C-alpha positions as CSV (number, residue, x, y, z in Angstrom):
1,X,-118.3,2.4,116.6
2,X,-121.5,1.9,118.6
3,X,-124.4,0.0,117.0
4,X,-127.4,1.9,115.8
5,X,-129.7,-1.0,116.8
6,X,-132.4,0.1,119.2
7,X,-132.2,-1.4,122.8
8,X,-134.9,-1.3,125.5
9,X,-134.7,-1.9,129.2
10,X,-137.9,-3.4,130.7
11,X,-138.1,-3.8,134.5
12,X,-140.1,-6.7,135.7
13,X,-140.0,-8.5,132.4
14,X,-140.0,-12.1,133.4
15,X,-143.8,-12.6,133.4
16,X,-147.2,-11.0,133.0
17,X,-147.3,-7.6,131.4
18,X,-143.6,-7.1,131.4
19,X,-143.0,-10.3,129.5
20,X,-145.5,-9.3,126.8
21,X,-143.9,-5.9,126.6
22,X,-140.5,-7.4,126.0
23,X,-141.8,-9.8,123.4
24,X,-143.7,-7.1,121.6
25,X,-140.6,-4.8,121.6
26,X,-138.6,-7.6,120.1
27,X,-141.3,-8.1,117.5
28,X,-140.7,-4.5,116.4
29,X,-137.0,-5.2,115.9
30,X,-135.8,-3.8,119.3
31,X,-133.2,-5.7,121.4
32,X,-134.2,-6.1,125.0
33,X,-132.7,-6.2,128.5
34,X,-135.3,-7.4,131.1
35,X,-135.0,-7.4,134.9
36,X,-136.5,-9.9,137.3
37,X,-136.7,-10.0,141.1
38,X,-136.7,-13.7,142.0
39,X,-137.8,-15.6,138.9
40,X,-134.5,-16.2,137.1
41,X,-135.8,-19.3,135.2
42,X,-138.8,-17.4,133.9
43,X,-136.5,-14.5,132.9
44,X,-134.2,-16.8,131.0
45,X,-137.1,-18.3,129.2
46,X,-138.2,-14.9,128.0
47,X,-134.6,-14.2,126.9
48,X,-134.5,-17.5,125.0
49,X,-137.8,-16.7,123.3
50,X,-136.5,-13.2,122.2
51,X,-133.3,-14.7,120.9
52,X,-135.2,-17.3,119.0
53,X,-137.0,-14.5,117.2
54,X,-133.6,-13.1,116.0
55,X,-133.2,-10.3,118.5
56,X,-130.6,-9.9,121.2
57,X,-131.7,-10.2,124.9
58,X,-130.3,-10.4,128.4
59,X,-131.7,-10.6,131.9
60,X,-130.5,-8.9,135.1
61,X,-131.6,-9.3,138.7
62,X,-133.1,-6.2,140.3
63,X,-135.3,-5.3,143.3
64,X,-136.8,-1.9,142.3
65,X,-137.6,-1.3,146.0
66,X,-133.9,-1.4,147.0
67,X,-132.8,2.1,145.9
68,X,-129.2,1.6,147.3
69,X,-128.7,-1.2,144.8
70,X,-129.2,1.0,141.7
71,X,-125.6,2.1,141.4
72,X,-124.3,-1.5,141.1
73,X,-127.2,-2.3,138.8
74,X,-126.4,0.5,136.5
75,X,-122.8,-0.8,136.3
76,X,-124.3,-4.2,135.3
77,X,-126.4,-2.6,132.6
78,X,-123.3,-0.9,131.2
79,X,-121.4,-4.2,131.3
80,X,-124.1,-6.2,129.6
81,X,-124.6,-3.4,127.0
82,X,-121.0,-3.7,126.0
83,X,-120.6,-7.5,126.2
84,X,-124.0,-8.6,124.8
85,X,-125.1,-5.8,122.6
86,X,-121.9,-4.0,121.5
87,X,-123.3,-0.8,122.7
88,X,-122.7,1.9,125.4
89,X,-126.2,3.3,125.5
90,X,-129.8,2.2,125.2
91,X,-132.8,3.8,123.7
92,X,-135.9,3.0,125.8
93,X,-136.6,2.6,129.5
94,X,-139.9,0.9,130.5
95,X,-140.6,1.2,134.2
96,X,-143.0,-1.8,134.6
97,X,-141.9,-3.7,137.7
98,X,-144.4,-3.6,140.5
99,X,-146.4,-5.4,143.2
100,X,-149.9,-5.1,144.5
101,X,-151.2,-4.8,148.1
102,X,-154.8,-4.2,149.0
103,X,-156.0,-2.6,152.3
104,X,-158.6,-0.2,153.4
105,X,-157.2,3.2,154.5
106,X,-157.9,2.4,158.2
107,X,-155.8,-0.7,158.0
108,X,-152.8,0.6,156.0
109,X,-149.6,0.2,157.9
110,X,-146.5,2.4,157.5
111,X,-144.6,-0.7,156.3
112,X,-147.1,-1.4,153.6
113,X,-147.1,2.3,152.6
114,X,-143.3,2.3,152.4
115,X,-143.1,-0.9,150.4
116,X,-145.4,0.5,147.8
117,X,-143.7,3.9,147.9
118,X,-140.3,2.3,147.3
119,X,-141.3,0.1,144.4
120,X,-143.8,2.2,142.6
121,X,-142.6,5.8,143.0
122,X,-139.2,6.3,144.8
123,X,-137.7,3.3,143.0
124,X,-139.0,4.4,139.6
125,X,-137.8,8.0,140.2
126,X,-134.2,7.1,141.2
127,X,-133.8,4.2,138.8
128,X,-134.8,6.6,136.0
129,X,-132.3,9.2,137.3
130,X,-129.5,6.5,137.2
131,X,-130.4,5.3,133.7
132,X,-130.9,8.7,132.1
133,X,-127.2,9.2,131.2
134,X,-127.4,5.9,129.3
135,X,-130.4,6.8,127.2
136,X,-129.6,8.0,123.6
137,X,-130.9,11.3,122.4
138,X,-134.2,10.7,120.6
139,X,-135.1,7.8,122.9
140,X,-138.0,7.3,125.2
141,X,-139.4,6.4,128.6
142,X,-142.6,4.6,129.3
143,X,-143.9,4.5,132.9
144,X,-146.6,2.1,133.8
145,X,-149.5,3.6,135.9
146,X,-153.0,2.2,136.4
147,X,-156.6,2.9,135.7
148,X,-156.8,3.2,139.5
149,X,-155.2,6.7,139.2
150,X,-158.4,7.8,137.4
151,X,-161.2,5.8,139.1
152,X,-161.3,4.7,142.7
153,X,-161.7,1.1,144.0
154,X,-161.7,0.7,147.8
155,X,-158.5,-0.9,149.2
156,X,-156.2,0.6,146.5
157,X,-155.5,4.0,148.0
158,X,-151.8,3.6,148.5
159,X,-151.1,1.8,145.2
160,X,-153.2,4.3,143.3
161,X,-151.6,7.3,145.0
162,X,-148.2,6.1,143.9
163,X,-149.4,5.7,140.4
164,X,-150.8,9.2,140.4
165,X,-147.3,10.5,141.5
166,X,-145.8,8.6,138.5
167,X,-148.2,10.3,136.1
168,X,-147.0,13.8,137.4
169,X,-143.4,12.6,137.3
170,X,-143.8,11.6,133.7
171,X,-144.9,15.0,132.6
172,X,-141.9,16.5,134.3
173,X,-139.6,14.0,132.6
174,X,-141.1,15.0,129.2
175,X,-140.5,18.7,130.0
176,X,-137.0,18.4,131.2
177,X,-135.8,15.8,128.7
178,X,-137.3,17.6,125.7
179,X,-134.0,19.2,124.8
180,X,-132.5,15.7,124.4
181,X,-135.4,14.6,122.2
182,X,-136.4,12.0,124.8
183,X,-140.1,11.4,125.0
184,X,-141.9,10.3,128.3
185,X,-145.3,8.8,128.3
186,X,-147.6,6.7,130.6
187,X,-149.5,3.5,129.9
188,X,-152.2,2.9,132.4
189,X,-153.7,-0.6,132.3
190,X,-157.1,-1.3,133.6
191,X,-157.9,-4.6,135.5
192,X,-155.7,-7.3,134.0
193,X,-156.1,-11.0,134.7
194,X,-152.5,-12.0,135.4
195,X,-150.8,-13.4,138.5
196,X,-150.1,-9.8,139.7
197,X,-151.2,-9.2,143.3
198,X,-151.4,-13.0,143.9
199,X,-153.8,-13.3,141.0
200,X,-156.3,-11.4,143.0
201,X,-158.5,-10.7,140.0
202,X,-158.0,-14.0,138.1
203,X,-158.9,-16.1,141.1
204,X,-162.2,-14.4,141.8
205,X,-165.1,-15.2,139.5
206,X,-167.1,-12.5,141.3
207,X,-164.5,-9.9,140.7
208,X,-164.0,-11.0,137.1
209,X,-167.7,-10.6,136.5
210,X,-167.7,-7.2,138.2
211,X,-164.9,-5.9,136.0
212,X,-166.6,-7.3,132.9
213,X,-169.8,-5.4,133.9
214,X,-168.1,-2.0,134.2
215,X,-165.9,-2.4,131.1
216,X,-167.3,-1.2,127.7
217,X,-165.7,-4.1,125.9
218,X,-167.2,-6.5,128.4
219,X,-164.2,-8.4,129.8
220,X,-161.1,-8.0,132.0
221,X,-157.8,-7.3,130.2
222,X,-155.1,-9.8,129.4
223,X,-151.4,-9.4,129.3
224,X,-151.3,-9.3,125.5
225,X,-153.7,-6.3,125.5
226,X,-150.9,-4.1,126.9
227,X,-147.5,-4.9,125.5
228,X,-148.3,-3.7,122.0
229,X,-149.2,-0.2,123.2
230,X,-145.8,0.0,125.0
231,X,-144.0,-1.2,121.9
232,X,-145.9,1.4,119.8
233,X,-144.6,4.2,122.1
234,X,-141.1,2.9,121.5
235,X,-141.4,3.1,117.8
236,X,-141.1,5.9,115.2
237,X,-144.9,5.7,114.8
238,X,-145.1,7.5,118.2
239,X,-142.4,10.0,117.6
240,X,-144.7,12.9,118.3
241,X,-146.5,11.4,121.3
242,X,-145.1,13.0,124.4
243,X,-146.2,13.6,128.0
244,X,-149.4,11.6,127.4
245,X,-151.4,9.2,129.6
246,X,-152.8,6.3,127.5
247,X,-155.3,4.2,129.4
248,X,-155.5,0.7,128.1
249,X,-158.5,-0.6,130.0
250,X,-161.1,-1.6,127.4
251,X,-163.2,1.4,128.6
252,X,-163.5,0.8,132.4
253,X,-166.0,3.1,134.1
254,X,-166.6,5.3,131.0
């Protein structure tokens, strides 16, 4: 008999926002599978922290830009669900993994465009397609977008365009998965001072000051500003929240 314990899969969960999401989900009593790209030691540290809290956890390697790897990855998810969690299905998919690249439109190369396309849109689309059969009825999907899909900052045209596509995709997921009781929502962080995009924000005092000046709450975001919102969307408290974009930016450019 399959366990009724809730399980979430969080991509890019070894550090930054994804780590905080995984820990917050565990804090709500949800078991967690995280993925990592290269930082296996960081991923195992997150797994250990989750286990210490009394929840089950596991880490799997995944490059979300390599779409042809998704079949074997899905097989690994099935295997770890059985071996580590005593389950055949999971309940929540959080598409968080990503990377940043900045370039003005006139300097964007096709290679840069394709890298961001594969990780932030094509990869999310087809990984979700692969994982859908494993999601229990009544589960949920949380896709991570960006405040940059609402406001415009020079240099972010490609990244922001992919996030805009994710927001449209999420509404279609909500519509098509409604008969299975599966909700789909977007969390769109504002500027966050993590090591994302080579710590582009955190390493620039000028940029930190600028972000603070255009944010109603007067500071850049931190990783722990975001994870709780994702965890909320994966709880019964959010059972009637569907097809929504929740911006978590402290009020940037309002």
